[in-house]
N, C-alpha and C positions, 0 to 999 in steps of 0.2 A: 434489651438486645441492641447491639451496634450494627450499623450498616455503612457500606461504602457506595456512593453514587458515581456512575461514570457516564460520559457522553462522547459521542463521535459525530463530528460535524463535516458534512460534505457539501458540494455545490448544489445538490438537488435535495437531499434529506439531512435532517439532524435526528439523532437517536439518543435515548437516555435509558439507563437501567439502574436497578437497585440490587445489590448483593449483600449477603451477610459479611461482617468483618470481625475478626478474621475467619476464614472458612477452613474447616478441617478436611474438606474434600480435595481431591487432586485437581478438580476444576470447580470453582465456586458456582453454586446454583444461582441462576438468574431468577430473582423473586418478582420483579416487575419490570416492564419495559414500556416505552412510549416513543412515537415517531411523528414528526411533523415536517412539512416542506421547509426548506431553508429560505427565508424571505430575503429580498434584496435590500429592504430597509430595516435597519436596527436588528441585525441577527443576534446581537448579544442579549438584548431584552427577550427575544424569542427563546434563546437557549436557557435563560434563567427560568422562564415560565415552564419550559419542558422539564427541567430538573425538578421543579416544584410538583409536576405531575407524578413523579415517582418517589416523592418524599414520603417517608413512612408516617402512618398515623400515630404510632407509638415507637419509642426507642430513640436512640441517638444516632445522628449522622456523623460518622467519624471524620470523613473527608470526601472530597470530590476529585475525580480524575477526568481530564478532558483531552480527547484526541482531536486536534484541529489541523486544518490545512496550513501549509506554510509557504515560504520559509517563516520560521518563528524561532524565538529565543526562549527555551524552556527555563533558563536560569532567571530571566527577568519576567517571564510569564507574559510575553508580548508577541502577538502575531505581527510580523514585519510587513508582509504583504500576502494576499491570498487571491490568486487569479480567479478561482471559482467562487469566492465570496468577496466581491469587490469592495464592499463597505468596510472591510477590515484592512486598514492601513495604519501601521504602528498602533494597533489596538491593544491596550493593557487588559487583556481578557481575564487573566487570573485575578487581578485586583478588583475588577468590576464584579466578578461573581462572588468573590470573598466579601466585598462590601454589601452586596445584596442579600446573601444567604448566611453570612456570619459563620462560615465553615472553611477550613483550610482547603486550598485548591492546588493541584499539580497539573501542569500543562505539558503536552508533548505533541510532536509532529505526528499526524495521523498514520503515515506509512511506517514511521519508526515504532509507533505503539502497536501497529498490526504485526510488525516483526516480533515485538516482545510478547504479544499474545500468542502467536504461533509457536514461539520458542518455549513458552511455559505450559501452554494448554493445548496446543495443536500438533502440527506435523513435526515440530522440532523438539517435542517433549523428550527428555532424557539426554539431550545434547547441550553442551555448554557453549559451543561455538556455532552460531547459526547465521546464515545470510538469507534475507527475504527480499523478493522483488514482487511487486504487483504490476501486471501488464494490463493496462486498461486504456482509457483516453489519454493518459500519460503513463510514465513509468516511474514509480516511487520505490522506496526500499528502506531497509534498515539492517544494521549489523549488530549482532549480540555476541559479546565476548565474555566468557566466564559468567554467563547468565545475565549480564547487564548490558544496556545499550551503550554503544560507542557514539558519543555526542559531539566531541570536538570542542574547540576553544569557545565558540559562540553558540554551541548547540545546533550547528547547521550540518553536521556530518550525516552521511547516509543518503545523499542525493545520487543514488546509483544509476538513475536514468540519464544523468548528465555527464557520463564519461564518454569520451570521443572514441567512436568505433571506426568511422570513415571521415577523415578531415575534409574530403571533397563531397561529402554526402549532403542530403537535403537539410534545409534550415530547421532547427528545433524550435519549439515554442518559446524557449528562452532567448532566441536570437542567434545562438551559436550554430555551427554546422556539424552534421554528422554524429550527433549524440545518439546514444542507444534509443532514447525516446523517439527520435525522428526516424528511426528505422524499424521499430517493432511495435509501437503503440497502435491502437486502433486507427487513428487518422493516418498514420504512416502506411498501414496496409492499404487503405483506400487510395492514397496518392500513388503507391506502387502499381495498383491495379489500373488506374487511369493512364499512367505512363505506358503501360504494356498492352492495353486493350486493342490498339490499332494493329498490332502484330498477331492478334488472336481473334479473327473475325467470327470463329465458331464458339467462342467462350460464352457460357450461359450468363456471365456477368453483364453482358450487353443487355440482358432482359430483366435485370434486377431494378425495381422501381427506385429504390434508395440504396446507394452503395454504402455499406458500413462494414466494419470488421466482422460483425456477427454474420452478415450476409455472405461475406467471402468464405467464412468457415462453413456455412451451410452448403454453399455451392461446391466447396471442396469435397464435402462428404457425399455429394451427389455424383462425384467423379470428374469434375471440371479440372482440366490440366492446368490452366492458368492459375486458378485459385490455389491449387495445391502447390504450384511453384512459388507463388507469393509467400505462402506460409513457410515453405522450406527455406527461402531466402531469409526471411525474418528469423527463423530458427538458427541459421548459420551466424547471423550477426549476434544473436543472443548468446550462442555458445562461445563465440569469440570473446564477448564481454565477460561471460562467466569465468572463462579461463583466466583472464586478467585479474578478476576479483579474487579467484582462488589463490593466485600468487601473492596477492596483497594481504588477504585476511585468513587464508587457510581454514575455511569452515569445515565442520564435520558434515553439514547438510545444507543444501540450498533449497529453499521453498519458493515455488512460483504460484502466485495467486492472480486474481483479476480475470476479466472476461477473455482476453486474448490468450491467456494460458490454457483455456479450455477449448481452443480452436481445433485440436485434433492431433493425430500422430505425426503429421508432416512437420509441424513446428517442433514438437518434443524430440522426434528422432533426429532431426537436423541439429538441434541444440546439443543432444547427447554426443553425436558423432564429432561435432566441432570442438566441444569441450574436451573430449578424450584426446583428440588429435593435437590440441594446442597446449596441453599441460606440460610443464617442464619435466615433471616426474610424476609417476603414478601415485606417489605418497600424497600428492595434493588432491587426489580425486575424492570428491564428496558424493554423498547420496543426493540425487536430484528428484524431488518429490513435489506433488501438488499440495497446495494449502488445504486446510481442513475446516477452518472456523467461519468462512464466509463473511457475512455482514457483522458477525459478532467479534471479529478479530480486534477491532479498535476498542470496543467496549471492554473486552477481557484484557487487552494490552494496557488500558488505563488502570485497571485493577492491579495488574502485575507491576505497574510503575510504582504504585503505593507499596506493594509487597516487597519489592526489591529495595526501595529506599528506606523502608521501615527496618528491614533486616540489617541494612548497612549502618 
C-alpha cells in the first residue's frame, strides 16, 4: 500500500499526518497523526522527526506535502522568511526533508494550502473558483482558480491580508499602513478597543484581565456595546476588502476561517452588508461561508497539492 504524508507548521505547533495514496474517497481518511510544539532551535530537524512518527511500518511513502509559513517560494522549495518561525530565513526546507527521508517533497504556503484544502474537501467543495481568508493573529489567504492555486511569478500570490483598505489606517505587521490585517486581525481588534475605551467608561472591556480578540468577542456576546461596535467596524473593513477581491477574482464562494471569523454576527452581518453595497454588479456576488476543516485544512491542502499536480 502507498501513502502520502503531510505536515502543517505554525509558530506554536507543527502537525503531521498519514493518508492513503491515492484515496478513492471524496475526502481521504486520516490514518495517523502527530503533533509537537514548534521549537525555536532547528525546527527543520524537529519537522523531520515528526514526519518519522507517522511513517508507516509497511508500505511505500509516495511523497510528502508540507504547509509552511511564509513568505516562501514553492517553485524552489525555500522558506524566504517566517516571522512566527524565526529560525527559517532562506531555509531550503524541501531539499533538507528530501535529503533526510529520500522521498519527494512539495512545499506550499500554509494559508494557500488551507485554501486548497477547503476548496477540495471543505466549504468550497464543488466550486472551481474559491477565495479563502483566515482571520486570526494575522490575515492570510489563498485563491483557487479552476481548482488550482493561483501562485504568481515567485509563488508569492495570495497575500490577501496585505491589500490596502485605509491608506491612513494603523500600521500593519509588515510595516505598511492600513492593510486589511491591521484592521481586522485579533491584535487590530485589541488596538481598536484600547483607542475607544476612554469614550466608553461603562464597557465591560475595562474589566477584562487580558484584552484579546477572543475576549472582545465574548464580551460582545454578553451585550457590551463597545465590543459589538468594534466587531461591526472590522466587518465593514472586511466587506470592503472582499468586494475589491470579488472584482479582481470573481469567486463563486468566499470562505472565512480563523478565530476572528468566529467572533459572532456583528462581524459577519457587517461584512455581508458592506460586500453587497460595494459590488459593482450583483453578478459578482459570491456565497460567503465559514470554513469547515479547522486545524486539518493545511494537512488536507498539502494532500490536495499532490493530487492537483499529479493530475496536471
